[in-house]
FIMI-921018 format. One line per 4 residues: number of its first residue (from 1); their letters; for each residue x, y, z of C-alpha. Coordinates in steps of 0.001 Angstrom, whole numbers. Layout:
! residues N
NUM) a) X/Y/Z; ...
***
This chain:
! residues 289
1) mspg) 19615/12519/-5009; 24667/13029/-3127; 28032/11504/-1580; 28539/10738/1364
5) dehd) 27661/8346/4503; 23888/7631/4143; 21413/6936/6993; 18230/5852/7062
9) yrgk) 15337/7534/8971; 15475/5763/11948; 18945/5967/12576; 20336/2986/11012
13) dqgs) 23842/3792/9146; 23213/2384/5765; 27021/3405/4448; 28253/4725/1034
17) rtdd) 26096/3083/-1992; 27493/4817/-5215; 28951/7937/-6240; 25429/9701/-6113
21) pyst) 23605/8317/-3416; 20110/9630/-4395; 20520/7154/-7696; 18880/3541/-6621
25) lggt) 21168/2106/-9315; 23398/-500/-8019; 24060/-895/-4183; 21114/-1984/-2012
29) rqtr) 19093/315/-4554; 17439/2095/-1575; 16851/5849/-1567; 17727/7787/1216
33) trlp) 17091/11707/639; 19446/14016/1562; 18660/17496/1840; 20535/20113/-202
37) dgdt) 22764/22712/1553; 20577/25817/2217; 23707/28040/1095; 24691/26232/-2007
41) glph) 21842/24790/-3093; 23625/21911/-4512; 21666/19033/-3739; 25284/16874/-4094
45) arrp) 26981/18663/-1177; 28220/17104/1283; 26361/17444/4942; 27886/16946/8093
49) vrns) 26447/13568/9883; 23381/14354/11928; 22458/12825/14961; 19381/9954/15195
53) rslv) 17296/12337/16726; 17499/14407/13325; 17581/11579/11451; 13591/10555/12568
57) titg) 12430/14165/12362; 13936/14021/8593; 11303/10917/7736; 9074/11117/4344
61) vvvl) 11413/13793/2916; 12750/11310/491; 8813/11143/-1138; 9238/14909/-1255
65) lvaa) 12072/15626/-2862; 13962/12376/-4820; 11958/13157/-8273; 12873/17042/-8187
69) iafa) 16023/16871/-7298; 16584/14369/-10069; 14792/16527/-12378; 17017/19624/-11205
73) nrgg) 19964/17777/-12091; 19339/16896/-15197; 19459/19335/-18106; -23188/-9377/-9931
77) gsde) -22455/-12106/-7725; -22100/-11988/-4099; -19136/-9582/-2579; -17080/-12709/-2063
81) daap) -17261/-13821/-5550; -16540/-10078/-6829; -13159/-10044/-5188; -12132/-13776/-4439
85) dakk) -8809/-12893/-4312; -8822/-10078/-1613; -6803/-10211/1747; -8424/-10926/4846
89) pgtt) -7504/-8467/7749; -4593/-8633/9195; -2482/-10521/6448; 73/-8885/4555
93) gsap) 666/-8645/402; -1122/-7025/-2374; -4630/-7697/-3107; -6674/-6641/-5923
97) taat) -7966/-2922/-6542; -11964/-4069/-5927; -14898/-2687/-4168; -14651/-3567/-533
101) gtkp) -18090/-2881/330; -16634/-123/2706; -17399/3284/2234; -14854/5455/1117
105) vqgk) -12882/8139/3372; -15595/10776/4147; -13264/13114/6107; -10976/16237/4461
109) ngti) -8489/17752/6551; -7923/20911/4095; -7707/19197/483; -6384/16138/1902
113) asgf) -8598/13026/3026; -8487/12209/6450; -10856/10013/8666; -9421/6538/7278
117) ahde) -10842/3544/8742; -8743/1653/11676; -8067/-1382/9363; -5930/-2688/6472
121) qgaq) -7886/-992/3798; -7856/2822/5676; -4198/2133/5718; -3726/1232/2287
125) saaa) -5730/4497/1357; -4030/6803/4142; -645/5983/2331; -1897/6502/-1189
129) nyav) -3257/9838/-497; -612/10828/1443; 1863/10166/-1583; -112/12326/-3925
133) algs) 249/15459/-1387; 3507/14917/-963; 4340/14382/-4553; 2198/17790/-5448
137) aemf) 3964/21054/-6758; 2182/22617/-3416; 5373/21286/-1396; 7221/24181/-3538
141) skes) 5527/26563/-1294; 6453/27452/2102; 2954/27726/3781; 1194/24997/1517
145) rrsi) 4392/22575/2248; 3644/23006/6474; -36/22554/5818; 596/19303/4415
149) iqat) 2848/17988/6697; 983/18764/9623; -1807/16713/8008; 68/14123/6993
153) hdpa) 2418/13304/9675; 2613/12197/13153; 2866/15245/15403; 5683/13851/17083
157) vape) 7931/14575/14137; 5811/16993/11895; 7799/20180/13230; 10989/19558/12875
161) lqdn) 10378/18029/9606; 8851/21206/8852; 12197/23173/9564; 14484/20818/7490
165) ldra) 12236/20979/4783; 12158/25040/4916; 15824/24872/4804; 15750/21982/1927
169) ysqa) 13602/24153/-422; 15907/27413/-516; 16180/29714/-2875; 19035/28323/-4853
173) flkn) 17310/24688/-4955; 13888/26430/-6552; 15661/28090/-9153; 17795/24696/-9864
177) vgln) 14341/23505/-10748; 13216/26147/-12377; 11433/28494/-10433; 11540/31818/-8966
181) adgs) 12930/32397/-5668; 9622/32270/-3690; 8667/29192/-5301; 6180/30633/-8171
185) tptg) 6688/29578/-11741; 7925/31881/-13707; 5358/33599/-16066; 4082/31974/-19428
189) lafv) 4631/28323/-17886; 3070/25590/-15820; 5027/23630/-13155; 3830/20121/-12645
193) srtv) 4939/18044/-9506; 2663/14959/-9048; 2319/11484/-7963; 149/8653/-9232
197) pvgt) -308/5838/-7307; -486/2495/-9491; -1042/262/-6577; -651/-323/-2690
201) kvvk) 778/-3493/-952; 123/-3900/3493; 3994/-5427/4201; 3306/-4986/8148
205) mead) -129/-4722/9693; -611/-4334/13482; -3401/-2953/15884; -1840/851/15554
209) aatv) 907/520/13203; 1064/-337/9648; 3762/-632/6722; 2209/95/3614
213) evws) 4208/251/-133; 2610/2751/-2649; 3987/2091/-6467; 4358/5001/-8235
217) tglv) 4677/6731/-11223; 5195/10981/-10949; 5479/13235/-13188; 7916/16617/-12878
221) glag) 8971/19553/-15075; 8020/22943/-16341; 5296/22970/-19209; 5338/25596/-21613
225) qgst) 6879/27429/-24453; 10375/28202/-23783; 10711/25635/-20854; 14225/24297/-20380
229) kpvt) 12898/21780/-17881; 10561/19678/-19705; 7828/17144/-18173; 9308/13819/-17365
233) etwf) 8187/10894/-15820; 9579/8733/-13414; 8599/5160/-11224; 9475/4195/-7728
237) tisq) 8360/2523/-4739; 6903/4286/-1691; 7261/2766/1717; 5442/4525/4683
241) elkw) 5520/3459/8214; 2020/4760/9518; 741/5166/13010; -2783/5471/14644
245) vggd) -2167/8930/16114; -5438/10761/16979; -7897/8593/15545; -6430/8626/11838
249) wkis) -2937/6998/10189; -418/8923/10148; 3073/9008/8644; 5921/8253/11185
253) sstq) 8706/7826/8702; 9135/6622/4708; 11865/5641/2388; 11491/5179/-1617
257) tegp) 13239/3017/-3837; 13587/2989/-7874; 11043/1475/-9993; 9198/-1573/-11004
261) tpvn) 9536/570/-14328; 8002/-450/-17363; 9244/-354/-20662; 8633/2974/-22766
265) gdnr) 6017/3138/-25215; 6310/4749/-28484; 3828/7378/-27667; 4120/10789/-29253
269) asta) 5414/13071/-26551; 3004/16153/-26421; 3983/19719/-27133; 4772/21808/-24897
273) dema) 1403/23833/-25152; -537/20542/-24769; 1171/19747/-21586; 662/23028/-20435
277) aavd) -3028/22531/-20953; -3398/19153/-19591; -1809/20729/-16368; -4716/23042/-15999
281) aygg) -7986/20762/-17133; -6800/17611/-15450; -6971/17314/-11442; -6206/14830/-9183
285) ftya) -7852/12339/-7320; -8706/11377/-3470; -8012/7283/-3506; -9580/4650/-1478
289) r) -9847/931/-1694
***
């Protein structure tokens, strides 16, 4: 999603990869988000090199902007028997999405699930729910975006991240996506921005820290008659580094890579009206293992 040297959110120098570092094709296939210049609104404009502290506070932005910028630039047994392959706490790797016997998360922080269990299952549930929130259309409104960042991120990184995102979602950028300058949707259209988790995997688990990958598909675009930005799908994997902060899991940093991407099926593309109706009719989910 712009040329130039790339750094990860922990300040490690990545080096240039391709002519378009927002692409995950070639090189390391590791996506690192670059925020579009507020004055120009051009996602590919060169930005000055950030210091390491600033890099840390931009954590998680890749989850929010990769798909949007790419879109803007294109024209009966026992519990043991029920889940025999489930990973034991403290192990890493994938596990089947099956009932675990643990009650789903009960709390809410605004509209976002909270109060996740202090274990591997809770970390996976947190990562999936946070991916949904950070990929939502509400991220394009300043007020709701700040609430989402506050609810999902470590308080140590949230304030500066919020400021950076306010500059990233500039009027020029919003216009390029097809929205009005204030982030609202043009009359007669429905804006779609959704992240849908397909599965989760614990890569690393410690007492108060975890790294969880969330394989996801996403929808982004404007639905309705006359839209010049039709809704399209993307496939990506989000890697979230989580910390146990204030009695809950919070994001301290995140990165994103492209895919795994399935072969396109032969489904007929829905009409603009059908897509707009679906956006209004179908809500999202709270995810829990």
